[in-house]
C-alpha positions as CSV (number, residue, x, y, z in Angstrom):
1,M,5.7,7.6,-0.5
2,P,6.2,11.0,-2.0
3,S,4.8,13.8,0.2
4,T,3.4,15.4,-3.0
5,W,0.8,12.6,-3.1
6,F,-0.8,14.0,0.0
7,R,-2.7,17.2,1.0
8,P,-0.8,19.3,3.6
9,A,-1.1,17.9,7.1
10,P,-0.1,19.4,10.5
11,G,3.6,19.1,11.3
12,R,6.1,17.5,8.9
13,P,4.8,13.9,8.5
14,H,6.5,11.2,6.5
15,Y,4.4,8.7,4.6
16,Y,5.3,5.0,4.1
17,M,3.5,2.1,2.6
18,V,2.9,-0.6,5.3
19,S,4.6,-3.2,3.1
20,D,7.7,-0.9,2.9
21,V,7.8,-0.6,6.7
22,Q,7.4,-4.4,7.0
23,A,10.2,-5.0,4.5
24,W,12.5,-2.6,6.5
25,L,11.7,-4.4,9.7
26,A,12.4,-7.8,8.1
27,A,15.7,-6.5,6.7
28,R,16.8,-5.3,10.2
29,R,16.2,-8.9,11.4
30,G,18.2,-10.2,8.5
31,D,15.0,-11.6,6.8
32,Q,13.4,-10.8,3.5
33,L,9.8,-9.9,3.0
34,D,7.9,-11.1,0.0
35,T,5.6,-8.1,-0.6
36,A,3.2,-10.0,-2.9
37,T,2.8,-12.7,-0.3
38,T,2.1,-10.1,2.4
39,W,-0.5,-8.5,0.2
40,R,-2.0,-11.9,-0.6
41,L,-2.4,-12.9,3.0
42,S,-3.7,-9.5,4.0
43,L,-6.3,-9.5,1.2
44,A,-7.3,-13.1,2.0
45,R,-7.9,-12.0,5.7
46,D,-9.7,-8.7,4.9
47,L,-11.7,-9.8,1.9
48,G,-12.0,-13.6,2.3
49,Q,-10.5,-14.1,-1.1
50,E,-7.5,-16.4,-1.7
51,V,-5.5,-15.2,-4.8
52,T,-2.1,-16.7,-5.6
53,D,-1.1,-15.1,-8.9
54,P,1.1,-12.0,-8.1
55,T,-0.4,-10.0,-10.9
56,E,-3.9,-10.7,-9.7
57,V,-2.8,-9.9,-6.1
58,R,-1.6,-6.4,-7.3
59,K,-4.8,-5.9,-9.3
60,L,-7.0,-6.9,-6.3
61,A,-4.9,-4.7,-4.0
62,A,-5.5,-1.7,-6.3
63,L,-9.2,-2.4,-6.5
64,Y,-9.5,-2.7,-2.8
65,A,-7.6,0.6,-2.3
66,R,-9.9,2.3,-4.9
67,A,-13.0,1.0,-3.1
68,A,-11.7,2.2,0.2
69,G,-11.1,5.6,-1.3
70,P,-8.3,8.1,-0.9
71,R,-8.8,8.9,2.8
72,L,-6.3,7.8,5.3
73,P,-6.5,7.7,9.1
74,G,-6.3,11.0,10.9
75,S,-5.9,14.2,9.0
76,V,-4.0,12.8,6.1
77,T,-5.6,12.6,2.6
78,F,-4.3,11.9,-0.8
79,T,-4.4,14.5,-3.6
80,P,-6.2,13.2,-6.7
81,A,-2.9,12.8,-8.5
82,G,-1.3,11.2,-5.4
83,F,-4.1,8.6,-5.2
84,R,-3.6,7.7,-8.9
85,G,0.1,7.4,-8.2
86,Y,-0.5,5.2,-5.2
87,L,-2.8,2.9,-7.3
88,A,-0.2,2.8,-10.0
89,S,2.4,1.7,-7.5
90,L,0.2,-1.2,-6.4
91,L,0.0,-2.3,-9.9
92,S,3.7,-2.0,-10.7
93,S,6.1,-4.9,-10.3
94,R,7.8,-5.1,-7.0
């Protein structure tokens, strides 16, 4: 994710969406990762809701992220514009 989405943090951190890291790992094994399915399964586990329509999965992921707020583990936090960009990325087609 763009470093401009985040407030300055110690060191020179790189920011990645978990689904991007999972896709990279799958590609290294010669597999493909269906991001929408990954989100669907994660949301079903975390929220107890089963959603199958990819558009609805993206909407629910964005709502979940919005409810969780713009804070990340450790000293990393989104800027307001960065959090809006992150939410928009969840709603965009992948």
